[in-house]
DRENTORKOL-3810 file (N, C-alpha, C; in nm, 4 decimals):
REM DRENTORKOL-3810
@n.u->-0.3992; n.v->-0.9312; n.w->-1.7139; ca.u->-0.3786; ca.v->-0.7907; ca.w->-1.7450; c.u->-0.3215; c.v->-0.7781; c.w->-1.8853
@n.u->-0.3765; n.v->-0.6863; n.w->-1.9599; ca.u->-0.3237; ca.v->-0.6617; ca.w->-2.0927; c.u->-0.2393; c.v->-0.5342; c.w->-2.0921
@n.u->-0.1933; n.v->-0.4940; n.w->-2.2074; ca.u->-0.1047; ca.v->-0.3776; ca.w->-2.2189; c.u->-0.1724; c.v->-0.2492; c.w->-2.1711
@n.u->-0.3018; n.v->-0.2364; n.w->-2.1927; ca.u->-0.3732; ca.v->-0.1151; ca.w->-2.1488; c.u->-0.3796; c.v->-0.1102; c.w->-1.9965
@n.u->-0.4105; n.v->-0.2235; n.w->-1.9324; ca.u->-0.4117; ca.v->-0.2271; ca.w->-1.7853; c.u->-0.2752; c.v->-0.1867; c.w->-1.7306
@n.u->-0.1692; n.v->-0.2396; n.w->-1.7903; ca.u->-0.0342; ca.v->-0.2075; ca.w->-1.7442; c.u->-0.0040; c.v->-0.0593; c.w->-1.7623
@n.u->-0.0479; n.v->-0.0024; n.w->-1.8738; ca.u->-0.0266; ca.v->0.1413; ca.w->-1.8965; c.u->-0.1029; c.v->0.2236; c.w->-1.7920
@n.u->-0.2253; n.v->0.1825; n.w->-1.7635; ca.u->-0.3048; ca.v->0.2514; ca.w->-1.6606; c.u->-0.2323; c.v->0.2462; c.w->-1.5267
@n.u->-0.1814; n.v->0.1301; n.w->-1.4885; ca.u->-0.1102; ca.v->0.1167; ca.w->-1.3611; c.u->0.0119; c.v->0.2080; c.w->-1.3559
@n.u->0.0868; n.v->0.2148; n.w->-1.4636; ca.u->0.2043; ca.v->0.3023; ca.w->-1.4659; c.u->0.1650; c.v->0.4490; c.w->-1.4512
@n.u->0.0575; n.v->0.4896; n.w->-1.5172; ca.u->0.0111; ca.v->0.6290; ca.w->-1.5056; c.u->-0.0366; c.v->0.6564; c.w->-1.3627
@n.u->-0.1137; n.v->0.5647; n.w->-1.3057; ca.u->-0.1642; ca.v->0.5841; ca.w->-1.1691; c.u->-0.0508; c.v->0.5987; c.w->-1.0688
@n.u->0.0583; n.v->0.5245; n.w->-1.0886; ca.u->0.1696; ca.v->0.5267; ca.w->-0.9941; c.u->0.2561; c.v->0.6505; c.w->-1.0048
@n.u->0.2786; n.v->0.6996; n.w->-1.1254; ca.u->0.3829; ca.v->0.8021; ca.w->-1.1414; c.u->0.3386; c.v->0.9303; c.w->-1.2109
@n.u->0.2245; n.v->0.9261; n.w->-1.2784; ca.u->0.1852; ca.v->1.0440; ca.w->-1.3579; c.u->0.0390; c.v->1.0814; c.w->-1.3373
@n.u->-0.0154; n.v->1.0545; n.w->-1.2194; ca.u->-0.1582; ca.v->1.0804; ca.w->-1.1994; c.u->-0.1876; c.v->1.2266; c.w->-1.2322
@n.u->-0.2786; n.v->1.2501; n.w->-1.3260; ca.u->-0.3062; ca.v->1.3881; ca.w->-1.3682; c.u->-0.3829; c.v->1.4680; c.w->-1.2622
@n.u->-0.3301; n.v->1.5828; n.w->-1.2281; ca.u->-0.3983; ca.v->1.6720; ca.w->-1.1347; c.u->-0.4898; c.v->1.7633; c.w->-1.2165
@n.u->-0.5979; n.v->1.7050; n.w->-1.2579; ca.u->-0.6953; ca.v->1.7697; ca.w->-1.3459; c.u->-0.8345; c.v->1.7527; c.w->-1.2875
@n.u->-0.9284; n.v->1.8312; n.w->-1.3390; ca.u->-1.0664; ca.v->1.8201; ca.w->-1.2938; c.u->-1.1247; c.v->1.6817; c.w->-1.3240
@n.u->-1.0860; n.v->1.6230; n.w->-1.4377; ca.u->-1.1332; ca.v->1.4900; ca.w->-1.4764; c.u->-1.0112; c.v->1.4001; c.w->-1.5034
@n.u->-0.9424; n.v->1.3583; n.w->-1.3978; ca.u->-0.8174; ca.v->1.2836; ca.w->-1.4176; c.u->-0.8352; c.v->1.1514; c.w->-1.4917
@n.u->-0.9477; n.v->1.0846; n.w->-1.4732; ca.u->-0.9663; ca.v->0.9559; ca.w->-1.5379; c.u->-0.9954; c.v->0.9706; c.w->-1.6870
@n.u->-1.0486; n.v->1.0853; n.w->-1.7259; ca.u->-1.0656; ca.v->1.1156; ca.w->-1.8682; c.u->-0.9284; c.v->1.1349; c.w->-1.9327
@n.u->-0.8379; n.v->1.2025; n.w->-1.8618; ca.u->-0.7019; ca.v->1.2226; ca.w->-1.9115; c.u->-0.6299; c.v->1.0877; c.w->-1.9231
@n.u->-0.6438; n.v->1.0035; n.w->-1.8226; ca.u->-0.5821; ca.v->0.8706; ca.w->-1.8259; c.u->-0.6362; c.v->0.7906; c.w->-1.9437
@n.u->-0.7661; n.v->0.7944; n.w->-1.9607; ca.u->-0.8294; ca.v->0.7221; ca.w->-2.0721; c.u->-0.7760; c.v->0.7707; c.w->-2.2060
@n.u->-0.7656; n.v->0.8997; n.w->-2.2201; ca.u->-0.7149; ca.v->0.9579; ca.w->-2.3450; c.u->-0.5730; c.v->0.9106; c.w->-2.3736
@n.u->-0.4898; n.v->0.9076; n.w->-2.2695; ca.u->-0.3512; ca.v->0.8616; ca.w->-2.2863; c.u->-0.3450; c.v->0.7146; c.w->-2.3270
@n.u->-0.4477; n.v->0.6394; n.w->-2.2903; ca.u->-0.4501; ca.v->0.4957; ca.w->-2.3200; c.u->-0.5306; c.v->0.4636; c.w->-2.4462
@n.u->-0.5947; n.v->0.5652; n.w->-2.5052; ca.u->-0.6726; ca.v->0.5434; ca.w->-2.6267; c.u->-0.8033; c.v->0.4703; c.w->-2.6040
@n.u->-0.8626; n.v->0.4904; n.w->-2.4842; ca.u->-0.9901; ca.v->0.4270; ca.w->-2.4512; c.u->-1.0844; c.v->0.5324; c.w->-2.3949
@n.u->-1.2096; n.v->0.4935; n.w->-2.3728; ca.u->-1.3068; ca.v->0.5870; ca.w->-2.3147; c.u->-1.2855; c.v->0.5979; c.w->-2.1641
@n.u->-1.3370; n.v->0.7059; n.w->-2.1071; ca.u->-1.3292; ca.v->0.7233; ca.w->-1.9620; c.u->-1.4021; c.v->0.6087; c.w->-1.8905
@n.u->-1.5163; n.v->0.5678; n.w->-1.9457; ca.u->-1.5938; ca.v->0.4586; ca.w->-1.8857; c.u->-1.5124; c.v->0.3295; c.w->-1.8828
@n.u->-1.4411; n.v->0.3011; n.w->-1.9936; ca.u->-1.3596; ca.v->0.1800; ca.w->-1.9970; c.u->-1.2437; c.v->0.1897; c.w->-1.8976
@n.u->-1.1830; n.v->0.3067; n.w->-1.8882; ca.u->-1.0727; ca.v->0.3250; ca.w->-1.7935; c.u->-1.1217; c.v->0.3008; c.w->-1.6512
@n.u->-1.2343; n.v->0.3593; n.w->-1.6161; ca.u->-1.2897; ca.v->0.3410; ca.w->-1.4808; c.u->-1.3271; c.v->0.1952; c.w->-1.4553
@n.u->-1.3816; n.v->0.1276; n.w->-1.5563; ca.u->-1.4181; ca.v->-0.0134; ca.w->-1.5410; c.u->-1.2929; c.v->-0.0983; c.w->-1.5206
@n.u->-1.1871; n.v->-0.0699; n.w->-1.5955; ca.u->-1.0625; ca.v->-0.1454; ca.w->-1.5810; c.u->-1.0007; c.v->-0.1216; c.w->-1.4429
@n.u->-1.0026; n.v->0.0022; n.w->-1.3981; ca.u->-0.9480; ca.v->0.0346; ca.w->-1.2663; c.u->-1.0291; c.v->-0.0357; c.w->-1.1575
@n.u->-1.1599; n.v->-0.0339; n.w->-1.1690; ca.u->-1.2448; ca.v->-0.1017; ca.w->-1.0702; c.u->-1.2169; c.v->-0.2511; c.w->-1.0685
@n.u->-1.2001; n.v->-0.3101; n.w->-1.1859; ca.u->-1.1713; ca.v->-0.4542; ca.w->-1.1949; c.u->-1.0383; c.v->-0.4855; c.w->-1.1259
@n.u->-0.9376; n.v->-0.3992; n.w->-1.1465; ca.u->-0.8080; ca.v->-0.4214; ca.w->-1.0819; c.u->-0.8184; c.v->-0.4024; c.w->-0.9305
@n.u->-0.9040; n.v->-0.3093; n.w->-0.8864; ca.u->-0.9267; ca.v->-0.2934; ca.w->-0.7429; c.u->-0.9957; c.v->-0.4166; c.w->-0.6868
@n.u->-1.0955; n.v->-0.4668; n.w->-0.7568; ca.u->-1.1688; ca.v->-0.5855; ca.w->-0.7119; c.u->-1.0782; c.v->-0.7074; c.w->-0.7011
@n.u->-0.9801; n.v->-0.7174; n.w->-0.7910; ca.u->-0.8869; ca.v->-0.8307; ca.w->-0.7912; c.u->-0.7717; c.v->-0.8115; c.w->-0.6928
@n.u->-0.7631; n.v->-0.6928; n.w->-0.6308; ca.u->-0.6564; ca.v->-0.6669; ca.w->-0.5356; c.u->-0.5266; c.v->-0.6205; c.w->-0.5987
@n.u->-0.5283; n.v->-0.5962; n.w->-0.7297; ca.u->-0.4088; ca.v->-0.5437; ca.w->-0.7972; c.u->-0.3841; c.v->-0.4001; c.w->-0.7512
@n.u->-0.4909; n.v->-0.3245; n.w->-0.7367; ca.u->-0.4849; ca.v->-0.1870; ca.w->-0.6856; c.u->-0.5464; c.v->-0.1880; c.w->-0.5467
@n.u->-0.4709; n.v->-0.1409; n.w->-0.4484; ca.u->-0.5230; ca.v->-0.1350; ca.w->-0.3116; c.u->-0.5848; c.v->0.0013; c.w->-0.2837
@n.u->-0.5158; n.v->0.1049; n.w->-0.3287; ca.u->-0.5668; ca.v->0.2400; ca.w->-0.3054; c.u->-0.5112; c.v->0.3328; c.w->-0.4118
@n.u->-0.5827; n.v->0.4408; n.w->-0.4337; ca.u->-0.5358; ca.v->0.5472; ca.w->-0.5212; c.u->-0.5350; c.v->0.6725; c.w->-0.4354
@n.u->-0.4175; n.v->0.7283; n.w->-0.4155; ca.u->-0.4076; ca.v->0.8466; ca.w->-0.3315; c.u->-0.2679; c.v->0.9042; c.w->-0.3358
@n.u->-0.2557; n.v->1.0217; n.w->-0.2844; ca.u->-0.1275; ca.v->1.0914; ca.w->-0.2835; c.u->-0.0359; c.v->1.0354; c.w->-0.1750
@n.u->0.0939; n.v->1.0568; n.w->-0.1930; ca.u->0.1933; ca.v->1.0213; ca.w->-0.0928; c.u->0.2498; c.v->1.1519; c.w->-0.0379
@n.u->0.2398; n.v->1.1693; n.w->0.0920; ca.u->0.2874; ca.v->1.2907; ca.w->0.1573; c.u->0.4053; c.v->1.2586; c.w->0.2486
@n.u->0.4819; n.v->1.3586; n.w->0.2800; ca.u->0.5910; ca.v->1.3430; ca.w->0.3765; c.u->0.5284; c.v->1.3493; c.w->0.5154
@n.u->0.5065; n.v->1.2323; n.w->0.5724; ca.u->0.4372; ca.v->1.2228; ca.w->0.7003; c.u->0.5065; c.v->1.2967; c.w->0.8133
@n.u->0.6389; n.v->1.2938; n.w->0.8155; ca.u->0.7135; ca.v->1.3614; ca.w->0.9219; c.u->0.6834; c.v->1.5110; c.w->0.9197
@n.u->0.6804; n.v->1.5689; n.w->0.8003; ca.u->0.6503; ca.v->1.7122; ca.w->0.7892; c.u->0.5075; c.v->1.7444; c.w->0.8299
@n.u->0.4210; n.v->1.6428; n.w->0.8254; ca.u->0.2820; ca.v->1.6602; ca.w->0.8681; c.u->0.2615; c.v->1.6234; c.w->1.0144
@n.u->0.3715; n.v->1.5859; n.w->1.0819; ca.u->0.3637; ca.v->1.5520; ca.w->1.2240; c.u->0.3232; c.v->1.4083; c.w->1.2516
@n.u->0.3254; n.v->1.3222; n.w->1.1492; ca.u->0.2864; ca.v->1.1819; ca.w->1.1670; c.u->0.4088; c.v->1.0956; c.w->1.1976
@n.u->0.3838; n.v->0.9750; n.w->1.2423; ca.u->0.4899; ca.v->0.8778; ca.w->1.2674; c.u->0.4636; c.v->0.7557; c.w->1.1803
@n.u->0.5701; n.v->0.6886; n.w->1.1412; ca.u->0.5540; ca.v->0.5684; ca.w->1.0604; c.u->0.6663; c.v->0.4712; c.w->1.0916
@n.u->0.6463; n.v->0.3483; n.w->1.0461; ca.u->0.7468; ca.v->0.2460; ca.w->1.0686; c.u->0.7386; c.v->0.1398; c.w->0.9604
@n.u->0.8506; n.v->0.0736; n.w->0.9413; ca.u->0.8567; ca.v->-0.0470; ca.w->0.8587; c.u->0.8558; c.v->-0.1638; c.w->0.9555
@n.u->0.7687; n.v->-0.2597; n.w->0.9312; ca.u->0.7593; ca.v->-0.3766; ca.w->1.0185; c.u->0.7918; c.v->-0.5027; c.w->0.9406
@n.u->0.8527; n.v->-0.5961; n.w->1.0086; ca.u->0.8784; ca.v->-0.7282; ca.w->0.9532; c.u->0.8262; c.v->-0.8291; c.w->1.0546
@n.u->0.7503; n.v->-0.9256; n.w->1.0043; ca.u->0.6909; ca.v->-1.0253; ca.w->1.0935; c.u->0.7266; c.v->-1.1661; c.w->1.0481
@n.u->0.7471; n.v->-1.2509; n.w->1.1465; ca.u->0.7697; ca.v->-1.3936; ca.w->1.1189; c.u->0.6329; c.v->-1.4602; c.w->1.1379
@n.u->0.5681; n.v->-1.4899; n.w->1.0252; ca.u->0.4303; ca.v->-1.5400; ca.w->1.0288; c.u->0.4273; c.v->-1.6851; c.w->0.9803
@n.u->0.3735; n.v->-1.7761; n.w->1.0627; ca.u->0.3597; ca.v->-1.9146; ca.w->1.0174; c.u->0.2731; c.v->-1.9213; c.w->0.8914
@n.u->0.3088; n.v->-2.0094; n.w->0.8024; ca.u->0.2399; ca.v->-2.0220; ca.w->0.6726; c.u->0.0880; c.v->-2.0254; c.w->0.6877
@n.u->0.0385; n.v->-2.1010; n.w->0.7840; ca.u->-0.1061; ca.v->-2.1172; ca.w->0.7997; c.u->-0.1753; c.v->-1.9909; c.w->0.8527
@n.u->-0.0984; n.v->-1.8938; n.w->0.8992; ca.u->-0.1569; ca.v->-1.7702; ca.w->0.9516; c.u->-0.1405; c.v->-1.6510; c.w->0.8570
@n.u->-0.0730; n.v->-1.6696; n.w->0.7449; ca.u->-0.0400; ca.v->-1.5563; ca.w->0.6575; c.u->-0.1641; c.v->-1.4826; c.w->0.6091
@n.u->-0.2629; n.v->-1.5540; n.w->0.5551; ca.u->-0.3813; ca.v->-1.4867; ca.w->0.5011; c.u->-0.4531; c.v->-1.4035; c.w->0.6070
@n.u->-0.4749; n.v->-1.4604; n.w->0.7241; ca.u->-0.5431; ca.v->-1.3878; ca.w->0.8324; c.u->-0.4592; c.v->-1.2698; c.w->0.8795
@n.u->-0.3280; n.v->-1.2895; n.w->0.8906; ca.u->-0.2389; ca.v->-1.1822; ca.w->0.9346; c.u->-0.2456; c.v->-1.0647; c.w->0.8372
@n.u->-0.2327; n.v->-1.0934; n.w->0.7088; ca.u->-0.2352; ca.v->-0.9886; ca.w->0.6065; c.u->-0.3689; c.v->-0.9153; c.w->0.6072
@n.u->-0.4770; n.v->-0.9887; n.w->0.6230; ca.u->-0.6100; ca.v->-0.9263; ca.w->0.6257; c.u->-0.6228; c.v->-0.8299; c.w->0.7436
@n.u->-0.5753; n.v->-0.8682; n.w->0.8592; ca.u->-0.5831; ca.v->-0.7819; ca.w->0.9774; c.u->-0.4952; c.v->-0.6585; c.w->0.9596
@n.u->-0.3735; n.v->-0.6772; n.w->0.9105; ca.u->-0.2833; ca.v->-0.5634; ca.w->0.8878; c.u->-0.3441; c.v->-0.4681; c.w->0.7853
@n.u->-0.3915; n.v->-0.5218; n.w->0.6732; ca.u->-0.4430; ca.v->-0.4378; ca.w->0.5651; c.u->-0.5727; c.v->-0.3656; c.w->0.6004
@n.u->-0.6391; n.v->-0.4062; n.w->0.7059; ca.u->-0.7628; ca.v->-0.3385; ca.w->0.7473; c.u->-0.7343; c.v->-0.1974; c.w->0.7997
@n.u->-0.6097; n.v->-0.1700; n.w->0.8372; ca.u->-0.5731; ca.v->-0.0380; ca.w->0.8876; c.u->-0.5428; c.v->0.0538; c.w->0.7708
@n.u->-0.6107; n.v->0.1680; n.w->0.7639; ca.u->-0.5933; ca.v->0.2618; ca.w->0.6524; c.u->-0.4541; c.v->0.3246; c.w->0.6488
@n.u->-0.3799; n.v->0.3147; n.w->0.7579; ca.u->-0.2448; ca.v->0.3696; ca.w->0.7610; c.u->-0.1403; c.v->0.2793; c.w->0.6973
@n.u->-0.1794; n.v->0.1572; n.w->0.6623; ca.u->-0.0861; ca.v->0.0636; ca.w->0.5988; c.u->-0.0755; c.v->0.0992; c.w->0.4510
@n.u->0.0473; n.v->0.1307; n.w->0.4082; ca.u->0.0669; ca.v->0.1720; ca.w->0.2696; c.u->0.1280; c.v->0.0628; c.w->0.1828
@n.u->0.2028; n.v->-0.0273; n.w->0.2411; ca.u->0.2641; ca.v->-0.1372; ca.w->0.1676; c.u->0.2588; c.v->-0.2610; c.w->0.2552
@n.u->0.2379; n.v->-0.3750; n.w->0.1923; ca.u->0.2383; ca.v->-0.5015; ca.w->0.2642; c.u->0.2779; c.v->-0.6079; c.w->0.1635
@n.u->0.3871; n.v->-0.6747; n.w->0.1885; ca.u->0.4334; ca.v->-0.7718; ca.w->0.0905; c.u->0.5027; c.v->-0.8892; c.w->0.1578
@n.u->0.5045; n.v->-0.9996; n.w->0.0848; ca.u->0.5657; ca.v->-1.1230; ca.w->0.1327; c.u->0.7081; c.v->-1.1326; c.w->0.0803
@n.u->0.7980; n.v->-1.1832; n.w->0.1638; ca.u->0.9380; ca.v->-1.2005; ca.w->0.1250; c.u->0.9809; c.v->-1.3441; c.w->0.1507
@n.u->1.0797; n.v->-1.3879; n.w->0.0781; ca.u->1.1409; ca.v->-1.5184; ca.w->0.1038; c.u->1.2505; c.v->-1.4971; c.w->0.2071
@n.u->1.2100; n.v->-1.4998; n.w->0.3313; ca.u->1.2987; ca.v->-1.4668; ca.w->0.4422; c.u->1.2329; c.v->-1.5214; c.w->0.5680
@n.u->1.3091; n.v->-1.5399; n.w->0.6746; ca.u->1.2456; ca.v->-1.5872; ca.w->0.7980; c.u->1.1406; c.v->-1.4868; c.w->0.8461
@n.u->1.1650; n.v->-1.3577; n.w->0.8246; ca.u->1.0617; ca.v->-1.2558; ca.w->0.8466; c.u->0.9937; c.v->-1.2406; c.w->0.7116
@n.u->0.8817; n.v->-1.3093; n.w->0.6951; ca.u->0.8233; ca.v->-1.3269; ca.w->0.5633; c.u->0.7149; c.v->-1.2267; c.w->0.5241
@n.u->0.6673; n.v->-1.1454; n.w->0.6162; ca.u->0.5694; ca.v->-1.0420; ca.w->0.5839; c.u->0.6249; c.v->-0.9073; c.w->0.6294
@n.u->0.6331; n.v->-0.8126; n.w->0.5365; ca.u->0.6847; ca.v->-0.6785; ca.w->0.5646; c.u->0.5770; c.v->-0.5775; c.w->0.5275
@n.u->0.5587; n.v->-0.4762; n.w->0.6122; ca.u->0.4601; ca.v->-0.3729; ca.w->0.5814; c.u->0.5032; c.v->-0.2400; c.w->0.6407
@n.u->0.4510; n.v->-0.1333; n.w->0.5838; ca.u->0.4732; ca.v->-0.0003; ca.w->0.6395; c.u->0.3392; c.v->0.0527; c.w->0.6879
@n.u->0.3459; n.v->0.1275; n.w->0.7965; ca.u->0.2235; ca.v->0.1832; ca.w->0.8542; c.u->0.2539; c.v->0.3221; c.w->0.9094
@n.u->0.1556; n.v->0.4095; n.w->0.8959; ca.u->0.1653; ca.v->0.5468; ca.w->0.9432; c.u->0.0497; c.v->0.5740; c.w->1.0386
@n.u->0.0756; n.v->0.6590; n.w->1.1385; ca.u->-0.0289; ca.v->0.6940; ca.w->1.2357; c.u->-0.0109; c.v->0.8390; c.w->1.2793
@n.u->-0.1133; n.v->0.8926; n.w->1.3398; ca.u->-0.1091; ca.v->1.0325; ca.w->1.3836; c.u->-0.0114; c.v->1.0527; c.w->1.4990
@n.u->0.0008; n.v->0.9518; n.w->1.5860; ca.u->0.0889; ca.v->0.9641; ca.w->1.7023; c.u->0.1632; c.v->0.8331; c.w->1.7262
@n.u->0.2698; n.v->0.8409; n.w->1.8027; ca.u->0.3446; ca.v->0.7203; ca.w->1.8393; c.u->0.2568; c.v->0.6258; c.w->1.9208
@n.u->0.1702; n.v->0.6807; n.w->2.0031; ca.u->0.0809; ca.v->0.5987; ca.w->2.0851; c.u->-0.0175; c.v->0.5215; c.w->1.9976
@n.u->-0.0708; n.v->0.5883; n.w->1.8951; ca.u->-0.1647; ca.v->0.5234; ca.w->1.8030; c.u->-0.0939; c.v->0.4113; c.w->1.7258
@n.u->0.0281; n.v->0.4359; n.w->1.6852; ca.u->0.1058; ca.v->0.3352; ca.w->1.6139; c.u->0.1332; c.v->0.2143; c.w->1.7036
@n.u->0.1740; n.v->0.2401; n.w->1.8263; ca.u->0.2009; ca.v->0.1317; ca.w->1.9211; c.u->0.0742; c.v->0.0503; c.w->1.9477
@n.u->-0.0403; n.v->0.1182; n.w->1.9572; ca.u->-0.1674; ca.v->0.0491; ca.w->1.9810; c.u->-0.2017; c.v->-0.0415; c.w->1.8632
@n.u->-0.1768; n.v->0.0053; n.w->1.7418; ca.u->-0.2029; ca.v->-0.0766; ca.w->1.6236; c.u->-0.1171; c.v->-0.2028; c.w->1.6257
@n.u->0.0122; n.v->-0.1875; n.w->1.6529; ca.u->0.1019; ca.v->-0.3033; ca.w->1.6545; c.u->0.0639; c.v->-0.4013; c.w->1.7660
@n.u->0.0243; n.v->-0.3487; n.w->1.8805; ca.u->-0.0228; ca.v->-0.4326; ca.w->1.9909; c.u->-0.1473; c.v->-0.5110; c.w->1.9476
@n.u->-0.2374; n.v->-0.4410; n.w->1.8801; ca.u->-0.3617; ca.v->-0.5021; ca.w->1.8322; c.u->-0.3327; c.v->-0.6138; c.w->1.7307
@n.u->-0.2383; n.v->-0.5902; n.w->1.6401; ca.u->-0.2008; ca.v->-0.6920; ca.w->1.5416; c.u->-0.1487; c.v->-0.8161; c.w->1.6134
@n.u->-0.0615; n.v->-0.7952; n.w->1.7110; ca.u->-0.0061; ca.v->-0.9093; ca.w->1.7856; c.u->-0.1170; c.v->-0.9880; c.w->1.8566
@n.u->-0.2081; n.v->-0.9155; n.w->1.9216; ca.u->-0.3156; ca.v->-0.9810; ca.w->1.9968; c.u->-0.4122; c.v->-1.0549; c.w->1.9047
@n.u->-0.4533; n.v->-0.9923; n.w->1.7943; ca.u->-0.5523; ca.v->-1.0530; ca.w->1.7052; c.u->-0.4968; c.v->-1.1701; c.w->1.6251
@n.u->-0.3668; n.v->-1.1680; n.w->1.5960; ca.u->-0.3095; ca.v->-1.2713; ca.w->1.5095; c.u->-0.2328; c.v->-1.3779; c.w->1.5853
@n.u->-0.1904; n.v->-1.3472; n.w->1.7060; ca.u->-0.1057; ca.v->-1.4388; ca.w->1.7796; c.u->0.0391; c.v->-1.4373; c.w->1.7315
@n.u->0.0695; n.v->-1.3491; n.w->1.6365; ca.u->0.2057; ca.v->-1.3355; ca.w->1.5847; c.u->0.2763; c.v->-1.2309; c.w->1.6693
@n.u->0.3726; n.v->-1.2762; n.w->1.7497; ca.u->0.4412; ca.v->-1.1840; ca.w->1.8406; c.u->0.5801; c.v->-1.1444; c.w->1.7928
@n.u->0.6358; n.v->-1.2199; n.w->1.6978; ca.u->0.7685; ca.v->-1.1879; ca.w->1.6446; c.u->0.7520; c.v->-1.0865; c.w->1.5321
@n.u->0.7359; n.v->-0.9606; n.w->1.5720; ca.u->0.7091; ca.v->-0.8512; ca.w->1.4802; c.u->0.8087; c.v->-0.7391; c.w->1.5100
@n.u->0.8933; n.v->-0.7091; n.w->1.4140; ca.u->0.9939; ca.v->-0.6049; ca.w->1.4322; c.u->0.9374; c.v->-0.4691; c.w->1.3934
@n.u->0.9612; n.v->-0.3694; n.w->1.4747; ca.u->0.9184; ca.v->-0.2307; ca.w->1.4520; c.u->1.0459; c.v->-0.1516; c.w->1.4219
@n.u->1.0663; n.v->-0.1183; n.w->1.2938; ca.u->1.1921; ca.v->-0.0549; ca.w->1.2509; c.u->1.1657; c.v->0.0876; c.w->1.2032
@n.u->1.1660; n.v->0.1798; n.w->1.2983; ca.u->1.1411; ca.v->0.3202; ca.w->1.2652; c.u->1.2574; c.v->0.3759; c.w->1.1832
@n.u->1.2251; n.v->0.4588; n.w->1.0876; ca.u->1.3279; ca.v->0.5190; ca.w->1.0023; c.u->1.4099; c.v->0.6207; c.w->1.0810
@n.u->1.5384; n.v->0.6179; n.w->1.0585; ca.u->1.6285; ca.v->0.7155; ca.w->1.1177; c.u->1.6591; c.v->0.8234; c.w->1.0143
@n.u->1.6665; n.v->0.7813; n.w->0.8877; ca.u->1.6950; ca.v->0.8728; ca.w->0.7783; c.u->1.6191; c.v->0.8242; c.w->0.6550
@n.u->1.5606; n.v->0.9163; n.w->0.5800; ca.u->1.4886; ca.v->0.8801; ca.w->0.4585; c.u->1.5840; c.v->0.8825; c.w->0.3404
@n.u->1.5903; n.v->0.7708; n.w->0.2688; ca.u->1.6737; ca.v->0.7609; ca.w->0.1500; c.u->1.5901; c.v->0.7633; c.w->0.0233
@n.u->1.4687; n.v->0.7092; n.w->0.0299; ca.u->1.3840; ca.v->0.6951; ca.w->-0.0874; c.u->1.2391; c.v->0.6921; c.w->-0.0419
@n.u->1.1524; n.v->0.7581; n.w->-0.1169; ca.u->1.0101; ca.v->0.7507; ca.w->-0.0838; c.u->0.9318; c.v->0.6879; c.w->-0.1976
@n.u->0.9861; n.v->0.6827; n.w->-0.3181; ca.u->0.9154; ca.v->0.6286; ca.w->-0.4328; c.u->0.9077; c.v->0.4771; c.w->-0.4265
@n.u->0.7891; n.v->0.4248; n.w->-0.4309; ca.u->0.7700; ca.v->0.2793; ca.w->-0.4304; c.u->0.6834; c.v->0.2397; c.w->-0.5494
@n.u->0.7152; n.v->0.2939; n.w->-0.6651; ca.u->0.6387; ca.v->0.2591; ca.w->-0.7838; c.u->0.7101; c.v->0.1473; c.w->-0.8591
@n.u->0.6315; n.v->0.0740; n.w->-0.9359; ca.u->0.6832; ca.v->-0.0398; ca.w->-1.0099; c.u->0.6445; c.v->-0.0265; c.w->-1.1557
@n.u->0.7422; n.v->-0.0342; n.w->-1.2453; ca.u->0.7145; ca.v->-0.0276; ca.w->-1.3864; c.u->0.6501; c.v->-0.1601; c.w->-1.4276
@n.u->0.5239; n.v->-0.1535; n.w->-1.4688; ca.u->0.4487; ca.v->-0.2744; ca.w->-1.4994; c.u->0.4634; c.v->-0.3085; c.w->-1.6465
END
């Protein structure tokens, strides 16, 4: 990644333009063409640097449920576990930690039943049963952007 890619990532995370042609605005801010901006974004998506581009809403106000999960995943199962978790469109973050619970992710669903079914499915498909479901009691922070 070069300086332009990093600038694009910062804009996508915190300043996404609510315009008719947002990628043209991003390109202009970076001093490149819209075509180059779109090509760079696609390349970062292909490499897994960008997972999704979308708005963040207050799920509780929309009637949704969400949770932070921590899983103790054996090293040899990490790739398969992450792939299964990330296949769910409700997963917004998934990251590895240096901790006995080494994979942490957040997931949102329309109902508590749908969320429970997803977690049950993850356990069954991966064989990873040591998975903590830590529902939020109080929201302290919603911003999960990273200055690149």
